[in-house]
C-alpha positions as CSV (number, residue, x, y, z in Angstrom):
1,X,-17.2,7.5,-1.2
2,X,-20.8,6.7,-2.2
3,X,-22.6,3.5,-1.1
4,X,-19.7,2.3,1.1
5,X,-20.3,-0.1,3.9
6,X,-16.8,0.1,5.3
7,X,-16.2,0.7,9.0
8,X,-13.6,3.5,8.5
9,X,-14.0,6.4,6.2
10,X,-11.7,6.3,3.1
11,X,-9.9,9.3,1.7
12,X,-8.6,9.7,-1.8
13,X,-4.9,10.3,-1.2
14,X,-1.9,9.3,-3.2
15,X,1.3,8.1,-1.4
16,X,4.2,6.3,-3.0
17,X,4.7,2.8,-1.8
18,X,7.7,0.5,-2.4
19,X,6.9,-3.2,-2.6
20,X,9.8,-5.7,-2.4
21,X,10.7,-9.3,-1.6
22,X,13.5,-11.7,-2.6
23,X,12.3,-11.9,-6.2
24,X,11.1,-8.5,-7.2
25,X,10.9,-4.8,-6.5
26,X,8.2,-2.4,-7.6
27,X,6.7,0.9,-6.8
28,X,3.0,1.5,-6.5
29,X,0.8,4.3,-5.4
30,X,-2.2,4.4,-3.0
31,X,-5.6,5.2,-4.4
32,X,-7.2,5.8,-1.1
33,X,-6.4,5.3,2.6
34,X,-8.3,4.9,5.9
35,X,-7.7,4.2,9.5
36,X,-8.0,0.5,8.8
37,X,-5.9,0.2,5.6
38,X,-5.1,1.4,2.2
39,X,-5.8,0.4,-1.4
40,X,-3.0,0.0,-3.8
41,X,-3.9,0.3,-7.5
42,X,-1.5,-2.0,-9.3
43,X,-0.7,-2.9,-12.9
44,X,1.6,-5.8,-11.9
45,X,0.9,-9.2,-10.4
46,X,2.1,-9.7,-6.8
47,X,3.7,-12.9,-5.6
48,X,1.6,-15.9,-4.5
49,X,-0.5,-15.9,-1.3
50,X,1.5,-16.5,1.8
51,X,4.6,-14.8,0.4
52,X,6.6,-12.4,2.6
53,X,6.9,-8.8,1.3
54,X,8.2,-5.5,2.6
55,X,6.2,-2.3,2.2
56,X,8.0,1.0,2.4
57,X,5.6,4.0,2.7
58,X,7.2,7.2,1.5
59,X,5.5,10.1,3.3
60,X,5.3,13.4,1.3
61,X,7.2,16.6,1.8
62,X,10.3,15.0,3.3
63,X,8.4,13.5,6.3
64,X,10.4,10.2,6.0
65,X,9.4,6.7,5.4
66,X,7.9,3.7,7.3
67,X,8.8,0.0,6.6
68,X,6.6,-3.0,7.4
69,X,7.1,-6.7,6.7
70,X,4.0,-8.8,6.1
71,X,2.6,-11.9,4.5
72,X,0.1,-11.6,1.7
């Protein structure tokens, strides 16, 4: 990506991501990923800061899924 000052190289790659907590469930898609993180392009609002959420990363081609719980 042009004019980036990030530590890790980002790659344009789309992966389906499930985002859930006690109050909502939505599905988003990555716009790009890197060794240090990923960018989710969203059309919805997320819960307030310090909310706990669960991300489910659905790997393509039947490679399975990965779950992680975190605070935003």
